[in-house]
Every structure is written in structure tokens, then in C-alpha cells.
Backbone as a ProteinNet text record, in pm:
[ID]
protein_1_A
[PRIMARY]
MAEQGIELKGSSFTLSVVHITEQDINTVKRLLAEKIAIAPAFFQAAPLVINIEKLLQTPDFVALANALRELELVPVGVTGVKDDATRAAARAAGLAVISSGKAAAAPTYTEPKAEPKASPAELINLPNTKVHRGPVRSGQQVYAPNGSLVVLGSVSNGAEVIADDSVHVYGQLRGRAVAGAKGNESARIYCQQLMAELISVAGHYQISAGLQGEHWEQAVTISLVDEQLTLDPL
[TERTIARY]
88.1	-5.7	75	60.3	142.2	139.5	202.8	244.5	131.9	47.5	-33.3	15.7	44.4	102.2	4.7	-104.6	-178.1	-280.8	-375	-458.7	-551.6	-677.1	-759.7	-833.2	-875.8	-943.8	-1008.6	-1123	-1202.7	-1173.7	-1153.8	-1115.3	-1193.1	-1129.5	-1215.7	-1106.7	-1147	-1029.4	-1118.1	-1038.2	-1108.8	-1068.8	-1163	-1130.5	-1197.9	-1138.6	-1223	-1313.4	-1387.2	-1494	-1525.9	-1530.6	-1536.4	-1679	-1741.8	-1880.4	-1901.4	-1909.9	-1913.9	-2046.2	-2089.2	-2190.5	-2182.8	-2062.5	-2029.4	-1990.9	-2067.4	-2048.7	-1889.8	-1860.9	-1737.1	-1635.2	-1536.6	-1418	-1333	-1307.8	-1192.8	-1242.2	-1369	-1422.4	-1406.8	-1418.3	-1383.9	-1257.5	-1156.5	-1017.8	-999.4	-1008.5	-994.7	-1045.9	-1159.4	-1223.5	-1150.2	-1107.1	-1022.3	-864	-842.2	-693.7	-705.5	-840.4	-806.4	-838.1	-881.6	-927.4	-796.1	-739.8	-601.5	-481.8	-500.5	-403.7	-414.7	-504	-552.2	-457.3	-433.7	-351.6	-301.5	-209	-139	-56.3	2.9	82.1	-23.3	-137.1	-245.2	-288.4	-330.2	-406	-294.2	-152.5	-81.3	-88.4	-108.3	-117.8	-251.3	-353.3	-469	-576	-573.3	-682.3	-846.9	-896.4	-1034.5	-1143.7	-1248	-1382.3	-1463	-1519.8	-1580.4	-1741.5	-1803.1	-1959.3	-2016.2	-2091.5	-2140.8	-2306.5	-2352.6	-2527.8	-2574.5	-2506.4	-2589.5	-2552.6	-2491.2	-2469.8	-2581	-2622.9	-2739.7	-2716.2	-2568.1	-2533.7	-2387.8	-2375.3	-2258.8	-2129.1	-2063.6	-1886.8	-1825.7	-1710.1	-1614.7	-1514.2	-1516.1	-1452	-1299.8	-1252.1	-1110.2	-1064.2	-1120.7	-1099.3	-1105	-1191.3	-1190.7	-1105	-1057.5	-972.8	-819.4	-813.1	-675	-648.4	-771	-752.8	-735	-776.1	-767.8	-605.7	-587.3	-411	-331.2	-365.9	-262.7	-250.8	-371.5	-370.5	-305.8	-249.4	-147.4	-248.9	-371.5	-459.8	-506.3	-567.8	-578.1	-700.2	-784	-892.2	-931.7	-979.1	-982.6	-1135.8	-1232.9	-1376.8	-1502.8	-1582.5	-1697.7	-1826.5	-1885.9	-2040.1	-2137.6	-2254.1	-2359.9	-2402.8	-2359	-2389	-2555.4	-2636.6	-2756.8	-2789.2	-2722	-2784.8	-2640.7	-2666	-2565.5	-2486.5	-2527.8	-2411	-2308	-2360	-2296	-2180.4	-2245.4	-2164.4	-2021.6	-2079.8	-1974.5	-1884.3	-1919.9	-1806.9	-1748.2	-1748.8	-1679.8	-1576.5	-1615.5	-1534.7	-1454	-1495.3	-1387.8	-1318.6	-1301.3	-1196	-1115.6	-1115.2	-1037.2	-1102	-1209.9	-1245.8	-1330.5	-1356.4	-1399	-1561.4	-1685.9	-1809.2	-1822.9	-1852.9	-1889.8	-2044	-2071.3	-2220.6	-2233.9	-2295.7	-2318	-2375.6	-2486.1	-2558.7	-2668	-2690.5	-2756.2	-2704.2	-2709.8	-2646.9	-2651	-2559.2	-2565.3	-2607.3	-2695.9	-2759.5	-2648.3	-2611.6	-2524.7	-2517.5	-2411.4	-2370	-2402.3	-2468.8	-2496.1	-2408.5	-2339.1	-2273.4	-2259.4	-2235	-2216	-2068.9	-2058	-1957.6	-1853.1	-1719.4	-1652.9	-1633.6	-1648.8	-1652	-1518.2	-1414.8	-1287.4	-1267.2	-1159.7	-1166.9	-1012	-1002.1	-832.2	-765.2	-662	-536.6	-500	-497.3	-432	-606.5	-619.9	-736.9	-745.6	-856.1	-886.5	-845.9	-886.5	-851.7	-703.9	-626.9	-463.4	-417	-523.3	-486.3	-565.5	-677.2	-794	-719.6	-643.1	-585.2	-426.3	-392.7	-261.1	-257.9	-182.4	-180.9	-198.7	-262	-307.8	-371.4	-485.7	-540.8	-682.4	-738.3	-881.2	-965.7	-1033.9	-1144.3	-1304.5	-1319.9	-1434.6	-1500.9	-1641.1	-1706	-1826.1	-1846.2	-1935.5	-1905	-1985.4	-1937.7	-1900.9	-1819.2	-1808.7	-1890.9	-1965.7	-2089.4	-2018.2	-2065.3	-2045.5	-2043.2	-1943.8	-1973.7	-1906.7	-1858.2	-1838.2	-1661.9	-1621.5	-1444.3	-1433.8	-1318.3	-1296.9	-1135.9	-1055.2	-945.9	-877.2	-777.8	-728.8	-570.3	-561	-464.8	-360.7	-243.5	-124.8	-132.2	-182	-193.6	-256.7	-310.3	-345.7	-505.1	-549	-687.8	-724.5	-826	-875.4	-1043.8	-1087	-1237.6	-1269.1	-1386.6	-1431.3	-1555	-1524.1	-1642.2	-1582.2	-1681.6	-1635.5	-1633.8	-1553.5	-1552.8	-1628.6	-1718.7	-1799.7	-1743.8	-1787.7	-1768	-1788.1	-1700.8	-1733.4	-1713.9	-1657.7	-1616.7	-1450.9	-1403.2	-1265.8	-1235.9	-1115.4	-1050.7	-912	-882.9	-743.1	-670.2	-546.9	-444	-312.7	-269.1	-124.8	-27.5	-62.5	0.6	-85.8	-81.5	-144.1	-325.5	-350.1	-500.7	-566	-613.8	-660.7	-820.3	-859.9	-990.6	-1021.6	-1118.9	-1171.5	-1319	-1278.2	-1401.2	-1347.6	-1431.2	-1427	-1385.5	-1283.2	-1236.5	-1267.3	-1385.1	-1439	-1427.8	-1401	-1363.9	-1215.3	-1182.4	-1041.2	-979.4	-871.1	-764.4	-640.9	-608.3	-502.6	-411.3	-299	-207.2	-74.1	-26.2	67.7	33.9	-58.5	-136.5	-2.9	55.1	122.1	317.8	318.6	445.2	521.2	452.6	509.9	499.2	647.4	645.2	666.3	651.4	657.6	510.3	397.7	273.3	210.9	109.3	54.9	-99.8	-150.2	-289	-293.5	-394.5	-462.9	-589.7	-625.3	-786.9	-813.1	-929.1	-985.9	-1038.3	-1049.3	-1093.8	-1067.5	-969.1	-941.4	-1031.7	-1112	-1177.9	-1182.7	-1053.4	-1062.3	-1085.9	-1148.8	-1141.6	-972	-913.9	-807.9	-717.6	-589.5	-480.4	-383.7	-321.6	-226	-160.5	-26.1	89.4	168.3	177.8	302.7	300.6	154.8	152.6	176.1	205.3	213.4	90	26.5	-112.9	-126.2	-223.5	-307	-446.5	-471.2	-635.2	-651.7	-804.7	-856	-867.7	-820.4	-755.3	-643.6	-564.4	-430.2	-400.9	-516	-509.7	-570	-651.8	-719.3	-623	-573.6	-451.3	-498.3	-376.3	-394.3	-433.1	-433.8	-465.6	-596.6	-666.3	-796.8	-894.1	-975.3	-1063	-1014	-909.9	-804.3	-773.9	-764.8	-700.4	-564.4	-498.1	-360.5	-322.4	-182.1	-118.2	-56	-73.4	-4.8	107.3	204.9	324.5	428.1	509	582.4	707.3	765.8	918.8	975.1	1072.7	1192.5	1098.1	1014.1	900	822.5	769.7	676	585.8	475.7	354.9	364.5	368.1	382.6	265	177.1	69.4	122.6	90.6	131.6	21	20.9	-123.4	-120.9	-213.7	-245.7	-221.9
-116.8	-8.1	135.3	220.1	362.4	430	482.6	593.3	674.3	697.8	802.6	937.2	1028.5	1163.4	1256	1223.8	1341.4	1241.1	1305.8	1237.5	1379.1	1364.6	1455.2	1408.1	1510	1451.3	1588.9	1571.5	1652.1	1711.4	1858.4	1892.6	2022.1	2079.6	2221	2315.6	2434.9	2524.8	2651.6	2737.7	2835.9	2956.1	3028.5	3138.5	3273.1	3386.5	3478	3538.9	3597.6	3626.1	3812.6	3911.3	4008	4068.5	4101.9	4147.9	4287	4286.6	4424.9	4471.7	4615.1	4682.4	4793.7	4836.6	4964.1	4913.3	5030	4978.7	5043.4	5171.8	5247.2	5145.2	5113.2	5045.1	5095.5	5191.2	5304	5300.8	5325.2	5315.6	5180	5098.5	4953.2	4937.5	4937.9	4933.1	5062.2	5159.1	5245.2	5180.9	5146.7	5080.8	4941.1	4852.9	4731.5	4773.6	4872.6	4914.5	4939.2	5019.7	5070.9	4939.6	4832.5	4718.2	4630.6	4616.9	4555.8	4641.5	4762.3	4821.8	4780.1	4701.2	4677.3	4543.7	4454.3	4344.5	4295.9	4372.5	4364.8	4230	4174	4058.5	3966.7	3954.3	3836.7	3863.9	3975.6	3988.4	3978.4	3958.5	3960.8	3820.8	3847.8	3732	3633.5	3687.7	3608.3	3583.4	3446.4	3420.6	3495.3	3521.3	3605.2	3555.8	3545.7	3522.3	3657	3701.3	3809.4	3771.1	3843.6	3836.6	3946.8	3934.3	4044.1	4064.4	3966.3	3947.5	4099	4183.1	4296.2	4404.7	4389.2	4452.8	4488.5	4618.9	4614	4587	4604.5	4568.8	4512.6	4431.7	4378.6	4418.7	4422.2	4535.5	4475.6	4553.6	4532	4446.3	4309.4	4206	4193.8	4252.4	4283.3	4385.2	4488.8	4604.7	4575.6	4515.1	4471.6	4374	4275.5	4180.9	4242.9	4346.4	4390.8	4508.6	4540.6	4626	4554.7	4429.2	4346.7	4285.7	4287.9	4220.8	4349.7	4472.2	4600.7	4583.2	4536.3	4544.4	4417.8	4351.1	4213.5	4082.9	4076.3	3982	3909.2	3794.6	3701.3	3662.5	3685.8	3716.2	3577.3	3452.9	3343.3	3282	3374.3	3354.9	3435.2	3415.7	3524.5	3427.7	3476.8	3426	3536	3478.3	3586.3	3620.2	3528.2	3578.7	3514.5	3600.6	3580.6	3546.1	3564.6	3562	3480.1	3440.8	3409.6	3499.6	3600.8	3726.4	3740.3	3760	3808.9	3669.7	3588.8	3431.9	3450.6	3478.9	3460.8	3574.9	3688	3809.1	3770.1	3687.4	3652.4	3573.8	3448.6	3359.5	3398.7	3514.7	3578	3675.8	3703.6	3774.2	3649.7	3554.4	3444.6	3401.8	3403.9	3393.9	3285.8	3207	3081.2	3105.5	3106.6	3104.6	3005.2	3045.2	2953.1	2965.7	2883.8	2854.3	2884.4	2960.7	2987.2	2877.3	2835.7	2710.3	2770.6	2696.4	2764.1	2771.4	2861.8	2848.4	2748.8	2704.4	2582.2	2642.8	2583.2	2620.7	2659.3	2756.3	2759.6	2651.6	2589.5	2491.3	2500.9	2460.4	2495.3	2426.2	2481	2424	2507	2465.9	2496	2533.9	2626.3	2685.6	2600.1	2566	2494.2	2478.7	2391.8	2398.2	2414.3	2387.8	2418.6	2565.7	2554.1	2726.1	2756.1	2872.1	2920.5	2936.8	2896.8	2873.7	3017.6	3104.3	3231.2	3307.9	3375.8	3462.7	3586.7	3613.7	3730.2	3854.5	3847.3	3957.2	4030.8	3929.7	3961.6	4016.5	3990.7	4070.3	4213.8	4201.2	4322.5	4452.9	4435.2	4579.8	4614.2	4543.6	4567.1	4645.9	4757.3	4867.6	4811.4	4882.1	4839.8	4713.5	4694	4548.5	4585.4	4555.2	4569.6	4435	4455.4	4361.6	4329.9	4258.6	4229.5	4144	4165.5	4090.7	3998.3	3894.6	3802.1	3748.9	3680.3	3630.4	3714.3	3673.1	3772.4	3669	3733.1	3641.4	3625	3535.8	3524.5	3682.4	3693.2	3806.2	3949	3936.1	4032	4013.6	4135.3	4167	4224.7	4186.7	4276.4	4297	4412	4430.7	4522.6	4503.2	4574.9	4593.6	4746.2	4794	4846.6	4819.7	4842.2	4802.5	4675.9	4602	4461.6	4392.4	4255.4	4266.2	4172.7	4139.8	4026.4	4059.8	3941.7	3916.9	3795	3783.5	3716.1	3790.5	3675.5	3592.9	3538.4	3440.2	3386.3	3307.9	3238.2	3295.2	3270.2	3303.9	3265.1	3292	3180.7	3165.6	3082.8	3050.8	3176	3211.6	3335.1	3452.6	3458.7	3569.2	3581.6	3697	3739.7	3803.5	3786.4	3818.2	3897.6	4000.8	4038.6	4146.5	4113.6	4203.7	4216.4	4331.3	4365.7	4285.5	4257.5	4181.5	4027.8	3987.6	3893.6	3853.7	3769.5	3733.6	3601.7	3668.3	3550.3	3513.6	3408	3399.5	3285.2	3331.9	3266.6	3181	3098.5	3033.5	2951	2912	2826.1	2903.9	2877.9	2943	2876.2	2927.4	2832.6	2925	3055	3132	3157.6	3267.2	3312.2	3404.2	3370.9	3459.5	3478.5	3619	3648	3759.3	3716.6	3757.3	3842.3	3925.8	3977	4050.3	4087.3	4176.6	4261.4	4312.7	4404.7	4348.3	4222	4164.5	4127	4147.4	4096.1	3945.8	3906.8	3729.8	3702.3	3778.7	3750.3	3734.7	3777.8	3772.7	3598	3548.9	3438.9	3464.4	3340	3309.4	3182.1	3241.1	3165.5	3136.8	3018	2965.3	2859.4	2841.7	2734.2	2603.8	2651.4	2510.4	2572.7	2481.9	2530.8	2432.1	2526.7	2468.3	2565.5	2611.5	2720.9	2720.5	2843.5	2798.5	2829.5	2928.3	3005.4	3038.3	3003.7	3105.8	3151.2	3273.2	3335.5	3396.6	3395.4	3484.7	3558.3	3681.1	3727.7	3689.6	3685.3	3659.8	3507.9	3427.9	3268.1	3222.4	3135.8	3109.9	2927.9	2892.2	2755.3	2757.7	2674.9	2658.4	2547	2522.8	2397.4	2265.6	2266.6	2120.8	2079	2160.7	2156.3	2137.9	2169.7	2199	2084.9	1989.4	1893.6	1762.1	1796.1	1664.4	1661.1	1614.1	1623.2	1735.1	1860.1	2002.5	2029	1942.3	1989.6	1975.3	2102.8	2084.6	2076.6	2128.2	2160.3	2288.4	2308.6	2416	2456.2	2569.5	2566.4	2716.3	2702	2847.7	2811.1	2921.3	2898.8	3026	3003.8	3057.3	3056.1	3156.8	3130	3100	2994.1	2918.4	2885	2953.7	2940.1	2947.4	3055.2	3062.3	2953	2877.1	2780.5	2785.8	2785	2817.8	2651.1	2683.9	2574.7	2568.8	2462.4	2479.3	2366.5	2433.3	2365.3	2382	2282.8	2275	2379.1	2431.8	2524.9	2445.3
11.1	-12.4	0.7	-84.4	-110.8	22.5	92.8	200.1	184.7	306.8	297.7	334.6	272.1	312.5	407.4	389.1	489.4	547.3	633	730.5	767.1	719.8	767.9	887.5	1010.5	1139.6	1153.1	1243.3	1294	1395.8	1430.2	1545.8	1581.6	1724.8	1757.4	1801.3	1748	1831.6	1880	1978.5	2043	1956.9	1861	1803.5	1852.8	1847.7	1857.6	1782.1	1809.8	1723	1733.1	1619.8	1629.5	1589.5	1632.5	1594.8	1537.6	1415.2	1361.2	1360.3	1406.5	1398.4	1328.5	1270.4	1225.8	1052.7	972	831.4	801	844.6	843.8	868.9	758.8	806.5	862.7	843.4	931	1059.4	1072	1233.8	1295.2	1216.7	1296.5	1305.6	1237.7	1230.8	1363	1384.6	1499.4	1636.2	1632.9	1769.2	1811.2	1688.9	1733.2	1761.3	1714.9	1780.4	1914.8	1963.1	2073.6	2194.6	2150.8	2231	2222.6	2105.2	2094.7	2193.3	2203.8	2296.4	2429.4	2485.3	2617.2	2632.5	2553.1	2547.6	2434	2413.1	2261	2222.2	2306	2300.2	2296.8	2321.1	2356.6	2216.1	2118.6	2004	1886.9	1914.6	1791.1	1703.6	1564.5	1520.6	1548.3	1627.9	1635.1	1534.9	1532.1	1425.5	1501.7	1368.5	1386.8	1307.8	1363	1266.7	1296.4	1155.6	1136.5	1166.6	1253.6	1263.7	1195.8	1109.2	995	1039.5	1131.2	1132	1134.7	1231.5	1251.9	1149.9	1018.3	933.1	810.8	803.8	715.9	558.2	507.9	413.8	395	300.8	280.9	258.6	356.7	358.7	250.2	232.5	140.1	219.3	166.3	259.9	250.8	112	88.9	151.4	191.5	260.3	399.1	477.4	574.5	617.6	564.2	599	609.7	505.8	485.3	593.5	659.1	802.6	873.3	883.3	1021.8	1028.8	885.4	909.4	941.3	892.9	951.4	1072.9	1165.1	1324.4	1348.6	1286.7	1311.7	1323.4	1294.8	1304.3	1203.7	1215.2	1099.4	1081.6	993.3	981.1	896.4	949.9	889.1	849.1	846.6	829.1	850.8	805.6	818.4	876	967.3	1030	1008.9	1007.1	1025.9	889.3	813.4	650.7	614.2	551.3	522.8	383.3	279.3	174.3	90.1	-61.1	-135.1	-179.2	-211.8	-268.9	-162.8	-48.4	29.7	62.4	70.7	97.3	-7.5	-127.6	-251.9	-227.4	-182.9	-175	-68.7	39.2	123.5	66.7	8.2	-52.4	-149	-234.9	-334.1	-252.8	-127	-55.6	27	5.7	75	202.1	237.5	371.6	372.2	475.2	467.8	527.1	504	554	629.7	772.6	865.5	902.1	920.3	971.6	1153.7	1221.5	1340.2	1387.9	1350.2	1400.1	1536.2	1606.2	1721.3	1854.6	1930.4	2036.7	2130.2	2182.9	2306.9	2411.1	2472.7	2640.5	2717.3	2797.7	2886	2977.1	3024.3	3131.8	3211.8	3344.2	3464	3535.5	3671.5	3744.4	3865	3996.8	4103.8	4154.2	4245.3	4251.6	4338.8	4320.8	4392.8	4533.3	4598.8	4758.5	4811.7	4744	4805.5	4843.6	4968	4985.5	4943.8	4883.5	4848.3	4978	4936.5	5016.2	5054.3	4976.4	5002.2	5018.1	5089.7	5133.4	5023	4965.4	4898.1	4941.1	5097.5	5168.6	5159.2	5159.5	5162.1	5017.8	4926.4	4789.6	4762.7	4833.1	4796.5	4819.6	4908.6	4993.5	4924.6	4843.7	4750.3	4643.6	4635	4547.8	4411.3	4299.4	4154.7	4152	4272.7	4230.7	4214.7	4118.5	4077.6	4149.7	4194.9	4231	4186.5	4129.4	4050.5	4128.8	4195.8	4294.3	4210.3	4239.8	4157.3	4032.1	3956.8	3842	3738	3623.2	3490.3	3389.9	3337	3285.3	3125.2	3041.7	2915.8	2827.1	2756.5	2654.3	2745	2886.8	2966.4	2951.9	2954.1	2958.1	3099.2	3178.6	3317.8	3279.3	3300.4	3259.4	3356.5	3395.6	3541.9	3482.3	3419.6	3369	3473.5	3432.1	3532.6	3656.8	3684.3	3770.5	3781.5	3930.1	3896.5	3925.5	3868.1	3906	3991.2	4073.2	4157.8	4133	4110.3	4083.4	4152.3	4257	4342.1	4295.4	4241.6	4152.9	4036.9	3947.4	3867.9	3707.9	3624.6	3492	3396.8	3308.5	3256.8	3127.7	3038.7	2890.8	2829.7	2760	2649.2	2743.4	2867.1	2913.2	2928.4	2977.7	2954.9	3051.2	3127	3246.7	3191.4	3173.7	3158.8	3261.5	3305.1	3379.5	3341.7	3328.3	3325.5	3409.2	3528.4	3587	3637.6	3732.4	3782.2	3762.8	3735.3	3742.1	3846.8	3973.1	4061.2	4040.8	4036	3990.8	4139.7	4204.4	4322.2	4263.6	4178.1	4128.5	4050.7	3951.6	3837.1	3725.8	3644.2	3525.3	3429.3	3360.8	3222.4	3084.6	3102.4	3010.1	2955.5	2909.1	2911.2	3014.8	3035	3143	3114.8	3083.3	3025.4	3130.3	3166.5	3253.9	3165.2	3224.4	3174.8	3022.2	3015.6	2889.3	2821.7	2904.2	2806.4	2825.9	2849.7	2819.9	2963.7	3066.3	3192.9	3212	3209.6	3237.9	3357.3	3462.4	3587.1	3650.2	3532.4	3580.4	3592.8	3663.4	3694.1	3678.7	3665.8	3673.5	3781.8	3858.2	3970.2	3978.8	3966.9	3961.4	4053.4	4105	4207.8	4127.3	3995.1	3899.3	3772.7	3723.9	3551.1	3471.3	3374.1	3290.8	3176.9	3130.5	3067.9	2902.6	2847.2	2693.3	2637.7	2717.8	2673.1	2796.1	2800.4	2926	2822.8	2884.4	2832.4	2938.5	2929.4	3018.8	2941.2	2924.3	2819.8	2706.3	2638.1	2512	2469.4	2589.6	2538.9	2585.4	2474.8	2542.5	2494.3	2587.5	2499.5	2561.9	2425.7	2458.2	2473.7	2517.8	2610.9	2581.8	2434.7	2409.5	2504.2	2473	2543.7	2731.3	2769.5	2907.1	2985.4	2878.9	2972	2975	3122.2	3151.6	3288.9	3383.7	3515.6	3593.7	3534.5	3621.6	3579.1	3497.9	3432.4	3558.3	3578.5	3711.1	3843.2	3829.9	3962	3999.1	4102.2	4165.2	4111.9	4035.3	3991.3	3970.7	3954	3953.4	3818.4	3720.4	3569.4	3545.1	3514.5	3511.2	3389.9	3370.2	3270.6	3286.1	3245	3279.9	3167.1	3141.6	2996.1	2852	2848	2765.3	2755.5	2855.3	2830.7	2936.6	2922.7	3026.8	3111.1	3227.3	3347.2	3474.9	3487.6	3535.2	3672.2	3786.5	3919.5	4023.4	4103.8	4176.1	4317.1	4312.9	4452.2	4566.7
[MASK]
++++++++++++++++++++++++++++++++++++++++++++++++++++++++++++++++++++++++++++++++++++++++++++++++++++++++++++++++++++++++++++++++++++++++++++++++++++++++++++++++++++++++++++++++++++++++++++++++++++++++++++++++++++++++++++++++++++++++++

């Protein structure tokens, strides 16, 4: 039998989706640049899906994709397409048309019973520390500029917590956590139950599929050691 040089397999990846609600591409680019400035290392060369569901007119996909590339993003596809003409225009621009499908029901879960080994009270009064009380829900983003972020609750799927220094989650981490957003390699991520869609420290990231090992659903600290993400039990 001839040697098989390729193998096709199904897989799933966590991709960022930008929801475009503004027709003017220059405005979109400006707004995205402001967003990227919050965590430049995280967004650099990030694959991106463009959601155009709320646009009233078909955008210029070539110009839009070029604008994203100028921001060092990598547009890979379009979702929210409603007609064949828009679908054809997206494909002509080299973008995949992705079916959004039906939204999955939000998973139900209870707060973990384990008590954190370090008291949140020890962190709340530290300088340059932002405290978010309660859960971070899907679609929310909480950012702590120039300091650390303490979340007294869980981070849901589709939510994002970002800090220029460390991120402390006193609950389940199901969404995305970005520490060292501006390149601080000493930053860490702490959580009481790791179930994250994505983790990132100083631009080094790992998605859910690569996290589901011995530390999955455990209390962990995540740090950067020799430019590699390292997970240790809390």
C-alpha cells in the first residue's frame, strides 16, 4: 500500500469573534486598535472570525480583511452571512463562510467547595489591584490596567479576564484569562478550578484542548518558565 502523506481529522479550536456593528471600515479599525491596545501581546497574530450579522449591507470584505491584517490580526472566516451574494463576496475575498448554528445552552454548575489557600482579603488591599465581586458572565470583559485582577466568583464560558499583572480567580475559570497583557513575564494566573477556553501569560497561550490533562478541573497556578506555560497545583 502506498504511504499516505496526509490525514484529515475533525478538531475544534477556540477562536476570537469580532462582531461588526459599524459599516465604516475605518471606524471598525480604530475601535479594534483601541481594544488591541489593552492586551497587544494576546491579540498579535490572533486568528479571528468576523460576525456581520448586525450589518445592514454587505461589507467590502477585501478592505475589511486588509484592515484587520494591518492590525496584525489573521481573519480566517465570516459568520452571520444571510444571503448567497454575501457568501460569494466573502469567499472571493479568501474568507471561509462559517455557519453559526444554534447557540448551545449555557452549562449549569455549582461553585467549587474548596476554599482558596490564599485569602482574597490579602490581595484586595494591595496597590494597583482591581477587584471584581461576583461572576464574570458570558460576553463580559474585565480588565485591570497596570496591576492585578482579583475575581471573587467564577468566569463563565465566553467571558474574558485580563490584567497587566496577575489574574486571581476565586471560582471556576471557564472563559479566557490573560495575565501579563503588556508583556510582564512574571505575571501568573491563579484559579480554583481550571476549565478554561484559553489561558495566556505575556503572549504565550494555550487553548482548552491542550489543558485537559492532570490539572483539568483542579486548583492551579499558571506561570511562564523558560517561555513555556507551566501549571502547578495550588
